[in-house]
N, C-alpha and C positions, 0 to 999 in steps of 0.2 A: 429450564425450570431454575428456580430456586430454594431458597434454605425454607426446611420446615418450621414451621412454628408451633409449640406445645408450651399449654400455659397448665401450671401448676394447680391440682383440685383448690378449686374457690373456697369449699368447707373447711379444709387441712389450715389452706393459709390464712382466715379469718381467725381461727384459734389462736396460729401462732401471732399474729398481728397483736390480739387481745392479751395474750400474757407478756410478749414485748413492749408494749406500751406501759403495760401493768409494772416493768424492771424500769424503764427509763423515769418513771413517776417517784418508784423508790428511787432510782439514783438522783433525781432531780431536790427531792425531802433530804435523803443525806448529805448535799452538796447545800443547803441549807443548814443542816443543823452545826456542819463545820465551817459556816461563817460566822454563825452564834458563838461558836468556841472561840474565835482568834481576835476577836471584837468589843465593843463594851456592849451590856446589853441594849442599851436605848438606843446607840447606834444599829446594833445589829436589825432590830425593832423596824427602826426605820429603809434597812438596803433588803430584807427578806424579800417582799414582795418584788420590787423593783429586782433585784437579780432575778427571781423566779420566772420574770418577764425576760427577760434578758435569755435565760438558757432556754428558753421557748423559741422564742426566736431565732435564736441564732441554729439551733437543730432546724429550726423551717426553713431559716435561709439556705442551710449545705442540702437541706432534703430538696430543697425545689432545685439547685444546680447541677444535683446529682441526676434529678430526673431528665431535662433536659438532655444532659451529656448523654444520660444512657438512652435516650430515646433514639438520638443520632448515630448512635455505636450500633444500635438495634436494626434499623434501618438499614442502612450500608452493608451491614453483615447478613441480612435477609438477600438484599439483593444482590454482594456479589460471591455467593457460594451457592454449591448447588444442592438438589435435592437430597444430595446423599446424607447430605450434614441437616440436625436436628439444631435448634433454635432456642433457649428455655430461656427468660427475664425475671430475674429478681425472684431466684428458687431461695425457697428454705428450708432447713432440715434443722432435726432437733438428736444429735448423736448422742449425747447424757443428759439428765433431767435439768432443764431450766437452762440448759448451753445449747447455743443458737447460732449457726452461719447462715448469715444471709447474704447471698451472692448477686451481686449485678446481672453477670450472664453465665450460663453455662451452654460450651457448645459439644457435641457430640460428634463424629464424623468420622470418615476411615484412618485419618491420622494419631487420634485417640480423645479422651476426653477436655475441653479446654475448660480451663476454669479463669473467668475475666474481671478484673476488677476497675471499673470505669473514675475516672476523677476528672471530673469538671470547673479545678482551681483555675483562679486566675493571676501572672504572672511570672515566675522565675523562679525553676525548682533544681537543686543538684539534690542524686542521689549517689552515693556512694557503698559499698558493700552494707544495703539496706541502710544506711544512716540516711535520712534526707533533712535538708534545708532547703527554705524559702528566703526569698530577696525581700528586704524592707530596706527600702530609702537605699540608702549605700551599703549595710548590711546584711551577713547570710546568719541566719538564725533558724537553729532546729524546728520542724514541723513531723507531723506523723508520717509514719513509715507506708506506703499503699502496698509495698512490697513483702512487708513485715505482715502487715493485715490480710495482704489474700495468702500467705504462707498456712494462716490459722485456718481460712477459708477450706484451702485444699486438704489440709490433716484431719478436720472434723466433716468435711464430706464423705474422704477416703474412709473416716471411723464409720461414718453413718451408712455406707454402702456393704461396707464389709459386716456391719452388727445386720439386714436385712436377711442375710444366708439364700437369698436371690440371685447372686452375681458370684461369678466361681473366681476370686480375684487372685486368689496363687495362679490360674492359668493363663492371664495377662502378662504381657513382657514389664520389662520395668520400663519409667518414662508414661506409662500408657495416658497418668493422666500431668494434666500441662496447664501451667499458670503464666501470668501475661496481664500487665497493666496497663490502661491505653488512656492518655489525658488526651482533653479535648477541645482545651482552652486556655493551654499553656503558650505566654509569650516565648519563652526559651529554655529549653529542658536538656539537660549533661545526666546521663547514666553512666557509671565504671563499676564495673566486678557485685551488679545486683543479682540476686536466686533466680532471676526469671527476665525475659527481655518485658520492657519499658516501652512502648509505640507512644510518638510524637501524633496523633490523630489517629483514630478509624483505619484511615487508606494505607494506612501504615503496616495495621496489623491485621487489613484484610490479605496485604502482599504476601504479610508472612505466610497464613496460615495456607496461603495459595501454593507455598512452596512445599509444604510437607506432603511431600509422596508418600512416605513411607508407610503402608496402610494394616493397622495395627487390630483397628475391630470391625468384626463381620458387620453386615446388615445386621444381623438378629442381635448381635452384640449391645447396636446401637442403638435400637427399639427397644430391649430390654432396659438398658440405662433411663432413657428417657421415662419408659413406663413408670421404671422405680420412683423417678424423681417426681412425676407427674401425681404418684398416690403414695404419699410416703405415710399414709395413715394405714392404706390393707399392708403393705409390706411390712411395715414395723407389728401388726396383730399376728398377720399370718407366714410361715415357713414353707408347709405340707405342701406336697407335690398338686394334688386337686386347688386347691387356694391359688397354687401359681399361676393352672392352666387358666383359671376362671380371669385373675389379674391381667395373665399375657394379655388375652380379651379387650379388660380392659384400657389397655394404652395404645391395642391399634387401632380403639374408637377414637384415643382422642388424639393420637397420631394423623389419622383422616380427616377428624375436626381441624388441625395444624395446616394442612392440605391445601382445603378448600377455604379456608380462610386466607390463605395466599391470593388466589382472585384478585383481591381488590388489597395491593400492598400496602398501601399508605392508609388505610382507612380509620384504623385505629385513632392514633395521632399524626398528622402532619409535622415536620420539619422544618421548622422556620430559620433564616437564615441572612443576616443583615450584611451588608458593606460598601464596598467603592470601586467601583473600577478605575483602569489606569489613568482617568481623567477627571477624575473625583468625584464623580454620580452617585449618591447612596443609591441601591438597589437592595432589595428584598428579594430572596430567592426563595420557592417553599417546593420542598418532595411531598409528593400527595396524588390528589385526586385535582381532578379540574374543579369542583364545590366547592372543596376545603379552600383551594387558591381565592378561588371568587370572593369565598368568606372572610380570609386573613384580610384582602386587600379593602373590603368594606369595611373593616374594622379601622385599617389607618383612617382610611376616609372619615368615620365616626370621629377618630382621635382628633381631625382638626389636620391631618398631615394631606397632604399633593398627591396622591398616587398615580402611576401614569398608567397605559393601558397596560391590561395582564400579556403578557405573552408565553410561548412556549418551545422551551431548549431545543432547538433546531436538532440537537444530538443525543440526550437523554431522556429516557421515555421516563413520565410521572416526574417531571422539573416543569416550574413554573415561577416568571419572575415578572419584577417591577420596577417600574425606577420611582424615587422619590423625588417631584421635580418641585425648584425652588420658587 
């Protein structure tokens, strides 16, 4: 058996995303306004539309790269963990009015609640005591801190869980919430004395999780936390025991849906990886169903490339590949 997949309630997610989009738009307009303050008015008139397009493109590229890395991590975690674990992707909560925490992955299992930030950044990165730099040419420049970002996620998710009144936080041992960061495309990575573990690829993260043998959460607590995060609107609106019992039934239903979906592990979205073997031959590897692998090979063919025969990995289930012939 593999990790159970639980999705957050669609209705509340749509509401959250609508409000987050409004905040992004307000941020965009504020940045345009600041541009107008620091350059002459005529130049600002010319630059503002261009700046708006650049701002949107930048966010779009970051989101696209992030999604690619997040899918890769999600599939690896589902395949590599047992059904004692619950995996939730792209979880949003609002612990304070208009203050959101949007987390790439939440893993709930016997060793605790793991809040995972995925970075699909490309290049070389160095983190020291939660201060991060990336290499540009021959120089190292400051960049966003993924560990500080995830510290905020941990603080806000903990606050939100405490605020529901449906989880006895004070009965849980210290360290029951554990943060981690995973890079999926870094060419070089060095981390020293950061506040949380940082992993170079999902397989490193998976190995770390498998090594956690201390059992902190009971099966009931695992299901309870998953249920709270799956139905945040219910958790926010009610705290009395009668509604709590109803809520538990809803959570169990959602968990059962997650278990049923695992039969087709990669049916939602395949993972496509390109690379070269030791002889320099370019290959395409697909984690998913055979139908998805056939569709991807067909896309390469339609793009004018020369994909070879589709083959199944002899050792790993659900993995297919083909070579790009010269």
